[in-house]
N, C-alpha and C positions, 0 to 999 in steps of 0.2 A: 097706136102704142104710145105710151107715155115716154117721152125722151129721158134718158138718164142723165142726171146732173153730174157734172164732173166734180171731183173732190175739191173742197175749198178749205182754207184755214178757218179755224173756229175763232170768231171774234168775241172776246169776253165783254161783258157789260161794265158797269161802273165798278163792280167788285167781281174779281175773278174767283168765283166760289169754288170752281172745280180745282183750280190751281191751289187755292188756299187749303182746301180739304186734302189734296194730295200731299202738300207740304206738312200738314198736321199728321196725317197718317205715317208719313215717312219718319217724323220725329218720334211718334209713339213706338212704331216697330223697331226703331233704333234702340231704345232702352229695354223694350220688351224681349228683344233677342238675347240680351244678357241679364235675364231677371235674377239670377243668383247674385250678380253683383249690384244690381240697381234696386231690388226689392228685398230679397232675403238678407243681404248683409246689413241693411239698416234695421231690420227686425231684430237680428242677433245683437247688434250694437246697443239698441234701445233697451233690450232685455238685460244686457250686462249692466247698463247704467242703473236700471231700476233695482237690479240685485245688489249693486254696491251701495246705493242709497238706503235700501231696505236693511241691509246688514249693519251699515254705519250708524244709522239714525233709528229707523223703525218706529216703535211706539215712544221712544224717548224724545222725539221731536215734538210730541203733543199735537194739538189741533192747530191748524193753519187755515184761516179763512172759514172757520166754523166746521171743518171737516178734518179726518185724520190726515197726517202729512202725505202719505203715499197717494191718497185720492187727490190731494192738491198738486202733487208732483206729476202724475201721469199725463194730464193734458198738455203740460209744458214739454215733456219728453216727446210726445207725439207731434206737436207743433214744430219743434226743432228738427225732428227727423224729416218732416214734410218739406220745410223750407230749404234745408241743406240740399236735399235731393233735387228740388225744383231749380236751385241755383246751379248745382253741378250739371244738370241736364243741358241747359242752354249754354252755359259757359263752355262745356267740353264740346258741344255740337259745333259751335262757331269756331272755336280754337282749332280743333282737328281739321275742319274744313279749310281753314287758312293755311295751316302747316302742310296739309297734303296737296294743296293746290286745287281742291275740288270746290272752293267757294264760288267758282264761276258757274258751277251747275245751279246755284242758288240764284245767281244775278241774271242769267240769261233768259229764263222763262219770263212770260208776260206777267210778272207779279210786281205790284207796286211796293213802296217802302212800308206802307201800313200793313199790307198782306204778308210781307215777309216777317215783320215784327210780330204780328199776331200769331201766324202759323208756328213760328218757333217758340214763342213765349207759351202758347197753349199746350205745346208738347211738355214743357217743363212743369206747367200747372197739373197736367194729367199725371205726371210721374209723382208729383208731390201728393196728390190725392190718393193715388194707388198705394203709395208707401203708407199714408195714414190709415187707409181701410184695411191694409194688411196687419198693421201694428195694433190698432185699437182693440179688435176682438181678442187678441192674444193677451194683451195687458189686462182687459177686463176680466179674464179668467183668474188672474193673479190677484188684481186689486178690484174689489167690487166698485162698479162705476154706474152713475145715473146720468140721465140727460135732463137738464133743467130748461134749456131753451135751444131747440134744434136750429132755429133761424140764425142765431149767433154763431153756432158752431159752423154751419155751412158757410156764412158770409166770411168769417175770419179765416177758414181753411182755404177758400178760393182766393180771397184778397191777399193773404199772406203769401201763398204759393205764387201768385202773380207778381207780387212785389219783388221776391227773390228771384223769380224767373227772369224778370226784366233787368234786374241788377246783374244777373249772370250773362244776359244777352249783351248788355252794354259793356260789361267787363271783358267778354269774349272778343268784341270788336276792338276794344282799346288795346288789349294785351298783345304783345309780340311773342311771348313765350310763357311757359307754364309757371315760371317764377313770378310773373306779373299777377297771375291768377292767385298764387299762393299768397302774395302780398295783400290782395283784397280780402282773402279769407282770414288771414292772421291779424291784420290791422283794422279791419272794418267789421266784418261779420262776427267774428269771435268775441271782440270786446262788447259790441252791441248785444250779442246773445247773452253773455254772462251778466250784463247790467240790466236785462229785461225782466228779471224775476222768474226765470225758467225754474230754478231750483229752490226758491225761496220767496217770501212775501216782501215786496220793497217796502212795506211799512216797518220792517225791522231794520232798515238802513238808517244811518244818520241822516239828519234832515237835509244837509247839503246834498248827499247822494240821492235822496228822494227826489229833489228838484231835478237833478241830472237825469235820473231814470225816467221821469215823465217827459223828458225831451227826446227820449229814445223811441223810435217808431216800432222797435221790436217789442217794447213793453206793451204797447196797445194791442199787438196781434196776439201776444201770449194771454194778456188780461181778458180780452174779450172772448177768446177761445175757451179759456178756463171757466169763465163765467157761464158759458153755455153748458157746462157740465156740473158745476157746484153751486151756481147761483150767487157767487161772491166776486166782486171786482175791486181791486185796489185803486183803480183810477176811474175817470169819467168815461162811461160807455159811449156816450154821445161824442166826446172828443176823439175816442178811438175810431169810431166810424169815419169821422172827418179826416183824421190823419191818414188812415189807410187809403181813403179815396183820393185825397190830394197827392199823396206819395205815388200811388199807381198812375195817376194822371200825368204827373211830372216825369216819371220814369218812362211812361209810354211815349210822351212827346219827344224825349231825349233819344230813345231808341229809334223812333220814326226818323228824326233828323239825321242820325248817323247813317241810316240806310239811304236817306234822300240824297245826301251829299257824297255817299260812298266812302265815308272816312275809313282808311286803312283796309278797304275792301276792293277798291278799283286801282289798277295801276296808273 
């Protein structure tokens, strides 16, 4: 008879894939459980924005980037909905865990700082992509939409969602109360979003503001994503790929370090 081996603790390898997957699933289930708030609400808000711009400008805006204004506008609206929800997902996850005292449940399992950052950030990216996939088909019914380069659409959707997801993660770790998160939204995200060309072509801005807009990472995520649909870009597509890659690498390293040193997470 083969001897029965006594139970033993599971020893993870260099990467705790099971723990990472469990954390990711937990983050996805967290926003999926309240889908009315996390998916349906952004869809309704985006439709309201589209309706307002359609009635306020409509055909009077003329062609922008070689396409009717509403076709130019739709990718920007979708992108902003995606990144706002990616940011909200990670920021609220960490903030609520800190306020409720359940952050210890994240820190106790055998998960390294990289696995913690990746699991939480991936949940935010997933929420952003789900919101985009929910919104885009509805808007395409209202405004005829074509796909010029699917690769650019996919890259910028993932990279932009990851950038805001990591920013929300860092903000959630830094913030002590929701007022701090509101400050990040009001003084960082909103100004960068309005300067990015979401609702207009930056080519129509004064020259000084065009230079400033090209320093805005939000401009590149909007511009590249829009190029994937209409085939027109206001800036350098190559520069956009570099900016988003470098920004994500920098934010990833920062989030990793915050988890590694336990900044505002460990007593």
